[in-house]
C-alpha positions in Angstrom: -2.0 -22.9 6.6 0.2 -23.9 9.6 1.7 -27.4 9.5 -0.1 -29.6 12.1 2.3 -30.6 14.8 0.7 -34.1 14.8 2.3 -34.8 11.4 5.0 -37.4 11.6 8.6 -36.4 11.7 11.0 -38.6 9.8 14.7 -38.1 10.2 17.0 -39.4 7.4 20.1 -40.4 9.3 23.4 -42.2 8.6 25.7 -43.4 11.3 28.9 -41.5 12.0 27.8 -38.4 10.2 26.7 -34.9 11.2 23.1 -36.1 11.2 23.8 -37.4 14.7 23.3 -33.9 15.8 19.7 -33.8 14.5 19.0 -37.1 16.2 20.4 -35.7 19.5 18.2 -32.6 19.1 15.1 -34.8 18.6 16.0 -36.6 21.8 16.5 -33.3 23.7 13.1 -32.2 22.5 11.6 -35.4 23.7 9.2 -35.8 20.8 8.3 -38.9 18.7 9.9 -39.4 15.4 10.7 -42.1 12.8 14.3 -42.9 12.0 15.1 -43.7 8.3 18.7 -45.0 8.4 20.8 -44.8 5.2 23.9 -46.9 4.5 26.4 -44.5 3.0 28.9 -47.3 2.3 26.2 -48.9 0.1 25.6 -45.6 -1.7 22.0 -45.3 -0.6 22.4 -41.5 -0.4 22.9 -41.4 -4.1 20.0 -43.6 -5.1 16.9 -41.9 -6.7 14.7 -42.6 -3.6 16.9 -40.4 -1.4 17.9 -37.9 -4.0 14.1 -37.1 -4.3 14.4 -36.0 -0.6 17.7 -34.2 -0.9 19.3 -33.8 -4.4 22.6 -33.0 -2.7 22.7 -36.6 -1.3 23.5 -35.3 2.2 22.2 -36.0 5.7 20.5 -34.9 7.8 17.1 -34.3 6.2 13.7 -34.4 7.8 10.2 -34.8 6.5 7.3 -33.3 8.5 4.1 -34.1 6.8 4.6 -32.9 3.3 7.4 -30.5 4.1 11.0 -31.6 3.5 13.8 -29.7 5.3 17.5 -30.1 4.4 20.7 -28.3 5.5 21.7 -28.9 9.1 21.1 -25.4 10.5 17.6 -25.3 8.8 16.7 -28.7 10.3 17.7 -27.4 13.8 15.9 -24.1 13.5 12.7 -25.8 12.2 12.6 -28.5 14.9 13.4 -26.2 17.8 10.8 -23.7 16.7 8.2 -26.5 16.1 8.4 -27.4 19.8 8.7 -24.1 21.7 7.6 -25.8 25.0 11.0 -27.5 25.1 12.7 -24.1 25.5 15.5 -24.8 23.1 14.9 -21.8 20.8 14.4 -18.3 22.1 11.2 -17.0 20.4 10.9 -13.9 18.3 10.9 -10.9 20.6 13.2 -12.5 23.1 16.5 -10.6 23.4 18.4 -13.8 22.9 16.7 -14.6 19.5 19.3 -12.7 17.6 22.4 -14.2 19.2 20.7 -17.6 18.9 20.3 -17.2 15.1 23.8 -15.8 14.9 25.4 -18.9 16.3 23.2 -21.2 14.4 24.2 -19.6 11.1 27.9 -19.0 12.1 28.4 -22.7 12.0 27.7 -23.2 8.3 28.7 -19.7 7.1 32.0 -19.4 8.8 33.2 -22.5 10.8 32.7 -25.2 8.2 34.3 -23.2 5.3 37.2 -22.2 7.4 37.6 -25.8 8.6 37.5 -27.2 5.1 40.2 -24.8 3.9 42.4 -25.6 6.9 41.9 -29.4 6.6 42.7 -29.4 2.9 45.6 -27.0 3.4 44.1 -24.4 1.1 44.9 -20.8 1.5 42.1 -18.6 2.8 40.5 -16.5 0.1 41.3 -12.8 0.1 39.4 -11.0 2.9 37.1 -9.2 0.6 35.8 -12.5 -0.8 36.2 -14.9 2.1 33.0 -16.0 3.9 34.9 -16.3 7.2 37.8 -13.8 7.0 40.6 -15.9 8.3 40.7 -19.1 10.4 42.3 -17.6 13.5 39.8 -14.8 13.7 36.9 -17.2 13.2 38.2 -19.6 15.8 39.0 -16.8 18.4 35.4 -15.4 17.9 34.0 -18.8 18.8 36.3 -19.6 21.6 35.7 -16.2 23.2 32.0 -16.8 23.2 32.4 -20.2 24.8 34.6 -18.6 27.5 31.7 -16.5 28.6 29.8 -19.8 29.2 28.4 -22.0 30.4 26.6 -22.2 27.1 26.6 -20.2 23.8 23.8 -18.0 25.1 25.2 -17.7 28.6 23.1 -19.5 31.2 20.5 -20.6 28.6 21.0 -24.0 27.0 19.6 -24.1 23.4 19.5 -26.0 20.1 22.7 -24.2 19.1 24.6 -26.0 21.9 23.4 -29.3 20.5 24.8 -28.3 17.1 28.1 -27.0 18.3 28.8 -29.6 20.9 28.5 -32.3 18.3 30.6 -30.4 15.8 33.4 -29.6 18.3 33.4 -33.1 19.7 34.1 -34.5 16.2 36.6 -31.8 15.1 38.6 -31.8 18.3 38.6 -35.6 18.2 40.2 -35.6 14.8 42.5 -32.7 15.8 41.0 -30.4 13.1 40.6 -27.6 15.7 42.5 -27.2 19.0 40.9 -28.5 22.2 41.2 -25.3 24.1 40.4 -25.3 27.8 37.2 -23.4 26.9 36.1 -26.0 24.4 37.0 -28.9 26.7 35.0 -27.5 29.5 32.1 -26.8 27.2 32.1 -30.3 25.8 32.2 -31.8 29.3 29.0 -29.8 30.1 27.0 -30.6 27.0 28.0 -34.0 25.7 27.4 -35.7 29.1 23.7 -34.9 28.9 21.5 -37.9 28.7 20.3 -37.2 25.1 23.9 -37.2 23.9 24.7 -40.4 25.7 21.6 -42.2 24.3 22.2 -41.1 20.7 25.9 -41.9 20.7 25.1 -45.4 22.0 22.4 -45.8 19.4 24.6 -44.5 16.6 27.3 -47.0 17.5 24.8 -49.8 17.3 23.6 -48.7 13.9 27.2 -48.4 12.6 28.0 -51.9 13.9 25.0 -53.4 12.1 26.0 -51.7 8.8 29.7 -52.8 9.2 28.6 -56.4 9.7 26.2 -56.4 6.7 
């Protein structure tokens, strides 16, 4: 039986984490949701109440009625498909559906593993066993796609842009990846959108409250 759209969406979120992307996506979708804020400094993500939601102790996670969705790409795919009228996910049958799925999955399957190895100064695995090949090839593949612009799917803005803009803003800010002209221009287009501005301001407030407590 299909999940009723009227079921409440709860986002489990922690300030200054990747769950800001899921919060931004909900704002882009323009749908009601409940925010459950976790204090990572207090270790709430490791308490039984949250481990019952996500045994990995990570954010984001969402609950929609009785369904619980974890893993960032899965959260994005679920939410964007749940509200097709927002136009943030090409539907099945649309020629852009395949490229959309590609870039949603590329983030977790290639970008994050490559970034972790680079940040920790670990040598890339042998090509036959590496999930991303090598960092330079992975990064060039992404940068070339952004160069085609203005968005990952060309002229169509989608949920993948919410995911990637948040990730690239953070990783370039900490100089984990180079801020190429293509990335800089892309971030200027996406992160100035109202939803990004609202959620960054809200996240800063949440972080300040937790720091003061």
